[in-house]
C-alpha positions as CSV (number, residue, x, y, z in Angstrom):
1,M,89.6,116.1,113.9
2,P,89.5,119.6,112.0
3,V,87.1,119.8,109.3
4,I,85.1,122.2,107.0
5,N,82.2,123.7,108.8
6,R,79.7,122.8,105.9
7,I,81.2,119.7,105.4
8,A,80.8,118.5,109.0
9,D,77.2,119.3,108.6
10,F,76.1,116.6,106.1
11,A,78.6,114.2,107.7
12,E,75.7,111.9,108.2
13,D,74.7,112.3,104.5
14,M,78.3,110.6,103.6
15,T,78.1,107.9,106.0
16,A,74.8,107.2,104.6
17,W,76.1,107.0,101.0
18,R,78.9,105.2,102.1
19,R,77.0,102.8,103.8
20,H,74.7,102.0,100.7
21,L,77.4,101.8,98.6
22,H,78.6,99.1,101.3
23,T,75.7,96.8,100.7
24,I,76.0,97.0,96.8
25,P,79.5,96.0,96.2
26,E,80.9,95.2,92.2
27,L,83.9,94.0,91.0
28,S,86.3,95.1,88.1
29,F,84.5,97.1,85.6
30,D,81.3,95.9,85.9
31,C,79.6,98.0,88.5
32,P,76.6,99.8,87.4
33,K,74.5,100.1,90.2
34,T,77.6,101.9,92.2
35,A,77.9,103.9,88.6
36,A,74.1,105.0,89.7
37,F,74.5,105.9,92.4
38,I,77.3,108.2,92.1
39,K,75.8,110.1,89.2
40,E,72.1,110.5,91.3
41,R,74.3,112.3,93.9
42,L,76.0,114.5,91.7
43,Q,73.1,115.2,90.0
44,E,71.4,116.3,93.3
45,F,74.2,118.6,93.9
46,G,74.3,120.3,90.6
47,V,77.8,119.8,89.2
48,D,77.6,121.1,85.6
49,E,79.1,118.0,83.5
50,I,78.6,114.3,84.1
51,H,80.4,112.2,81.5
52,E,79.6,108.3,81.5
53,G,80.7,105.2,80.6
54,I,84.4,106.0,80.6
55,A,86.0,102.5,81.6
56,Q,82.7,100.8,81.0
57,T,81.3,102.0,84.4
58,G,83.7,104.9,85.2
59,I,82.5,108.8,85.6
60,V,83.8,112.0,84.9
61,A,82.0,115.1,86.6
62,I,82.9,118.7,86.3
63,I,82.5,121.5,88.6
64,N,83.6,125.3,87.4
65,G,84.9,127.6,89.9
66,R,85.3,131.6,90.0
67,G,87.3,132.3,87.4
68,A,89.6,131.2,84.9
69,G,92.0,128.2,85.9
70,K,93.6,124.8,85.0
71,T,91.6,121.4,85.8
72,I,92.4,119.7,88.9
73,G,92.0,116.0,88.8
74,L,90.7,114.7,92.3
75,R,90.1,110.1,91.9
76,A,88.2,107.9,94.3
77,D,88.2,104.3,93.2
78,F,84.8,102.3,93.5
79,D,85.2,98.6,92.9
80,A,85.1,96.3,95.5
81,L,86.8,92.5,96.2
82,P,85.6,89.3,95.9
83,I,85.3,88.3,99.3
84,E,82.6,87.0,101.4
85,E,81.8,89.4,104.1
86,A,82.4,88.6,108.1
87,T,81.6,92.5,109.5
88,G,78.4,91.5,111.2
89,V,77.2,95.2,110.4
90,D,73.3,95.8,109.5
91,Y,74.3,97.4,106.1
92,A,76.6,94.4,105.2
93,S,77.3,93.3,101.6
94,T,74.1,92.2,99.8
95,H,76.0,91.0,97.3
96,A,77.0,87.4,98.0
97,G,80.7,86.5,97.9
98,K,81.5,90.4,97.1
99,M,82.4,93.1,99.7
100,H,84.2,96.5,99.9
101,A,87.3,95.1,102.1
102,C,89.5,97.9,100.9
103,G,87.5,100.8,101.9
104,H,86.9,102.3,97.9
105,D,83.0,102.9,99.3
106,G,84.4,105.5,101.6
107,H,86.9,107.4,99.1
108,T,84.0,107.8,96.7
109,A,81.7,109.0,100.4
110,M,84.6,111.5,100.8
111,L,85.0,112.5,96.7
112,L,80.9,113.1,97.2
113,G,81.2,115.3,99.9
114,A,83.9,117.5,98.5
115,A,82.2,117.7,95.3
116,K,78.5,118.6,97.1
117,Y,80.5,121.5,99.1
118,M,82.4,122.7,96.3
119,V,79.1,123.1,93.8
120,E,77.6,125.0,96.9
121,T,80.6,127.2,97.2
122,R,82.5,127.4,94.4
123,N,85.3,129.1,96.5
124,F,88.1,128.5,94.1
125,A,89.0,129.1,90.4
126,G,89.6,127.6,86.8
127,R,87.8,123.5,87.4
128,V,87.6,120.3,88.9
129,A,87.5,117.1,87.4
130,L,85.9,114.4,89.7
131,I,87.2,111.2,88.5
132,F,85.2,107.9,90.1
133,Q,86.8,105.1,88.5
134,P,86.3,101.3,88.8
135,A,88.6,98.2,88.7
136,E,91.1,99.5,90.8
137,E,91.4,95.9,92.4
138,E,91.7,94.4,89.0
139,G,91.5,95.2,85.1
140,G,93.7,98.6,85.8
141,G,90.5,100.9,85.4
142,A,93.2,103.8,86.1
143,Q,95.1,102.9,82.9
144,V,92.1,102.0,80.8
145,M,90.5,105.7,82.0
146,C,93.7,107.3,80.8
147,A,93.7,105.0,77.7
148,E,90.6,106.4,76.4
149,G,91.9,109.9,76.8
150,M,90.5,111.7,80.0
151,M,93.1,113.3,80.7
152,D,93.6,115.3,77.4
153,R,89.5,115.0,77.0
154,F,88.8,116.8,80.5
155,D,92.3,119.2,80.4
156,I,93.2,117.5,83.9
157,S,96.8,119.3,85.3
158,E,97.4,117.6,87.7
159,V,95.2,115.2,89.7
160,Y,95.0,113.4,93.5
161,G,93.9,110.6,95.5
162,I,93.4,109.3,98.7
163,H,93.3,105.9,100.4
164,N,92.5,104.8,103.9
165,L,95.2,103.1,106.4
166,P,94.2,100.8,109.1
167,G,96.1,100.9,111.8
168,A,97.7,104.0,111.3
169,D,96.3,107.6,113.5
170,E,92.8,108.3,112.9
171,G,92.5,111.4,110.7
172,A,96.7,111.8,109.7
173,F,98.0,112.0,106.3
174,Y,101.2,109.7,104.9
175,T,102.7,110.4,101.9
176,R,105.9,111.2,100.1
177,P,107.8,112.7,97.2
178,G,108.6,109.6,95.1
179,A,108.0,106.1,94.5
180,I,105.4,105.5,97.6
181,M,103.7,102.1,96.3
182,A,105.5,99.5,94.1
183,A,104.8,98.0,90.5
184,V,103.3,94.4,90.8
185,D,104.6,92.1,88.7
186,S,103.6,88.1,89.0
187,F,105.8,85.4,86.7
188,T,105.1,81.8,86.4
189,I,107.5,79.2,84.9
190,T,106.3,76.2,83.3
191,I,108.8,73.3,83.4
192,N,108.7,70.0,81.1
193,G,110.6,67.4,81.7
194,R,110.4,63.6,81.3
195,G,109.2,61.5,83.8
196,G,109.6,58.2,85.1
197,H,110.4,55.6,88.1
198,G,111.5,57.6,91.3
199,A,114.1,54.3,91.6
200,M,115.6,54.8,88.3
201,P,116.1,58.8,88.0
202,H,118.9,58.5,86.0
203,E,116.3,57.6,82.9
204,T,114.5,60.9,83.3
205,A,114.6,64.5,83.1
206,D,113.4,65.8,86.4
207,P,111.8,68.7,86.8
208,V,111.2,68.6,90.2
209,V,115.0,68.9,90.8
210,A,115.1,71.8,87.8
211,A,112.6,73.7,90.1
212,C,114.6,73.5,93.2
213,G,117.4,75.1,91.3
214,M,115.5,77.7,89.7
215,V,113.9,78.7,92.6
216,T,117.5,78.9,94.3
217,A,118.6,80.6,91.9
218,I,116.5,83.2,91.5
219,Q,116.9,84.3,94.9
220,T,120.3,85.2,93.9
221,I,118.9,87.6,91.3
222,I,118.5,90.2,95.2
223,S,121.7,89.3,96.5
224,R,123.9,89.8,93.3
225,N,122.6,91.5,90.5
226,V,120.2,94.3,91.8
227,H,122.1,97.2,94.2
228,S,122.0,96.7,97.6
229,G,120.2,100.1,98.5
230,A,117.7,99.7,95.9
231,E,114.2,98.1,97.6
232,K,112.9,95.0,95.8
233,V,111.0,91.4,96.2
234,I,111.0,88.2,95.0
235,S,108.9,86.1,96.7
236,V,107.9,82.2,94.9
237,T,105.0,81.8,96.3
238,Q,103.4,78.2,94.4
239,I,105.4,75.3,93.2
240,H,103.2,72.3,91.7
241,T,104.6,69.2,90.7
242,G,104.0,65.3,90.8
243,S,101.5,62.7,92.1
244,A,103.0,59.7,94.2
245,S,106.1,59.1,96.0
246,N,107.4,56.9,93.7
247,V,106.8,58.7,90.1
248,I,109.3,61.3,88.6
249,P,106.8,63.6,87.2
250,D,107.0,65.1,83.5
251,T,106.1,68.7,84.7
252,A,106.3,71.1,87.3
253,M,105.1,74.9,87.7
254,I,106.6,77.8,89.6
255,N,104.8,81.0,90.1
256,G,105.5,83.8,92.6
257,T,105.8,88.0,92.5
258,V,108.0,90.5,92.1
259,R,107.8,94.4,93.8
260,T,109.7,97.5,92.6
261,F,110.1,100.5,92.7
262,D,112.1,101.8,90.5
263,K,112.3,101.0,86.4
264,E,116.0,100.1,85.9
265,T,115.5,97.4,89.3
266,R,112.9,95.9,87.5
267,D,114.5,95.7,83.9
268,T,117.4,94.3,85.7
269,I,115.1,91.4,87.6
270,I,113.4,90.7,84.3
271,K,116.6,89.9,82.2
272,R,118.3,88.0,84.8
273,M,115.4,86.0,85.7
274,T,114.8,85.0,82.2
275,E,118.7,84.3,81.9
276,I,118.5,81.9,85.5
277,V,115.5,80.0,83.5
278,Q,117.1,79.4,80.5
279,G,120.6,78.5,81.8
280,Q,119.0,76.3,84.6
281,A,116.8,74.6,82.2
282,A,119.6,73.7,79.6
283,S,121.9,72.4,82.8
284,Y,119.3,70.2,84.5
285,G,118.3,69.3,80.7
286,V,114.5,70.3,80.4
287,E,112.5,73.1,78.6
288,A,111.5,75.5,80.6
289,E,109.0,78.7,79.7
290,L,109.0,81.8,81.5
291,D,105.7,83.6,81.5
292,Y,106.5,87.2,83.2
293,E,103.8,89.5,83.5
294,E,104.3,93.0,84.0
295,G,101.6,94.5,86.0
296,Y,100.5,98.0,87.6
297,P,103.8,100.3,87.7
298,A,105.6,102.2,90.7
299,T,103.4,104.8,92.0
300,I,105.2,108.0,91.8
301,N,104.6,110.9,93.2
302,S,105.4,114.3,91.9
303,D,108.2,116.4,94.4
304,A,106.1,119.4,94.0
305,Q,102.7,118.6,94.4
306,T,103.4,116.4,97.1
307,A,104.8,119.1,98.8
308,F,101.8,121.5,98.1
309,A,99.5,118.4,99.2
310,A,101.3,117.8,102.4
311,G,100.8,121.5,103.6
312,V,97.4,121.6,102.6
313,A,96.9,118.9,105.1
314,R,99.0,120.2,107.7
315,S,96.5,123.2,107.3
316,L,93.6,120.8,107.8
317,V,94.7,118.6,110.6
318,G,98.1,119.8,112.3
319,A,101.9,119.2,111.8
320,D,101.8,116.7,114.3
321,M,99.2,114.5,112.1
322,V,100.9,114.8,109.0
323,E,104.1,112.4,107.8
324,D,105.2,113.5,104.4
325,E,108.4,110.7,104.5
326,F,106.4,108.2,104.8
327,A,108.3,104.4,104.0
328,K,107.5,103.1,100.9
329,V,104.8,100.3,100.4
330,A,105.4,97.4,99.0
331,G,101.5,97.2,97.9
332,A,100.6,98.6,94.5
333,E,97.6,100.8,93.2
334,D,96.7,101.7,89.5
335,F,96.6,105.4,90.2
336,S,100.2,105.1,89.1
337,Y,99.2,105.2,85.5
338,M,97.6,108.7,86.0
339,L,100.3,110.1,88.0
340,E,102.5,108.9,84.5
341,E,100.5,111.3,82.4
342,R,100.1,114.2,85.3
343,P,102.1,115.6,87.9
344,G,100.1,115.2,91.4
345,S,100.0,112.6,94.6
346,Y,98.9,109.9,96.6
347,L,98.2,110.1,100.4
348,F,97.4,107.9,102.8
349,L,94.3,109.2,105.3
350,G,94.9,107.3,108.8
351,A,91.7,104.9,109.9
352,G,93.0,104.0,113.2
353,A,91.9,100.5,114.9
354,G,90.4,97.8,113.2
355,A,90.4,95.0,110.5
356,G,93.6,95.2,108.2
357,L,92.6,95.9,104.3
358,H,91.4,93.1,102.1
359,H,90.1,91.2,105.4
360,P,86.9,89.7,105.1
361,K,85.9,92.3,109.2
362,Y,87.2,95.1,107.4
363,N,84.8,98.4,107.6
364,F,86.1,101.8,106.9
365,N,85.8,104.1,109.3
366,D,82.7,106.8,108.3
367,A,84.3,109.6,110.8
368,I,87.7,109.5,108.6
369,S,84.9,110.8,105.6
370,P,84.4,114.5,106.9
371,V,88.2,114.8,106.9
372,G,89.0,113.3,103.1
373,A,86.2,115.8,101.7
374,S,87.7,118.8,103.6
375,F,91.4,117.6,102.4
376,F,90.0,117.4,98.7
377,A,88.2,120.7,99.0
378,Q,91.3,123.0,100.4
379,L,93.5,121.6,98.0
380,V,91.6,122.8,95.5
381,E,90.8,126.3,97.0
382,Q,94.3,126.8,98.5
383,M,95.4,126.1,94.7
384,Q,93.4,127.9,92.5
385,P,91.5,130.8,95.3
386,A,88.4,132.1,93.7
387,V,88.6,135.2,91.4
388,K,86.8,138.3,93.8
């Protein structure tokens, strides 16, 4: 895999950084050990500014280039997951019930590698803002960093991010203009009826039958209310009710998830689900409440920035290793909040064979770290060549 020679020189350092981070996984916003390690490396490299405490443990570091130009944001997430690790590696998690099962340790190592190189060479104009973000998995750290004014405070003009992709060709890049990852919402429907004896249903207002009717009706939103060409998912994942075979319960609960790629589809689903819950409740003689929680919005890549990023990737790894019309992914990513504030692009970097993301046996492939670091550096250098 072609990489910048100087970055290849310290590939072993990147592996060591990543594996240390793997031993100290931390969750959500509470990542003091991780943030401290990142700060120590940035100080060693000699970045020009380090700003801490953004979204609690987030960091933005600034590297000044040679000559005037805009500020390009490069982002790495660094939180872990509440999973008990089962990899058996000698650098496994030392924090019980927590592990880096999504590769955020690797993302951080890639950005640190790019930082080390760019401080040494400064072969670009303008500035680079290195964004180290907590709480991608839970809490929306990107949203909080943006809400705290990060984009304006550091005058960030564009923003870019990478996520590793197990099962895809090692060192290959995958992206697309427009929506690349879904908005993720969740819903809970609480049904209150009137319970009674299972042999005397006429004396009850049965929440079980009402729940079944609602689940069936909710599925018609996809087939009858949303354009057939729109990509969307509604999955009912839980129904909880009852305690005995001869007792009609008082209550029932329905829970599920919704994935969409555009606001119009999302709004239609919310409207129709509200109407269905109210209408079905009335028809079954029960009361029902819909709690619909909008999560991360869709991750929408800017056209021009994605075309440029794909071109940078092709110059690095070759045209046959870049897919710039990659299929949309129904998973979600809070980098979407950054893309709502600034143009930019999100790319996947193939990690080769191995366990999938969020699996207890997942382990980041250190071989791709120099590729990701080289991409970040090349992106900056090609976008804003240094002033001679």
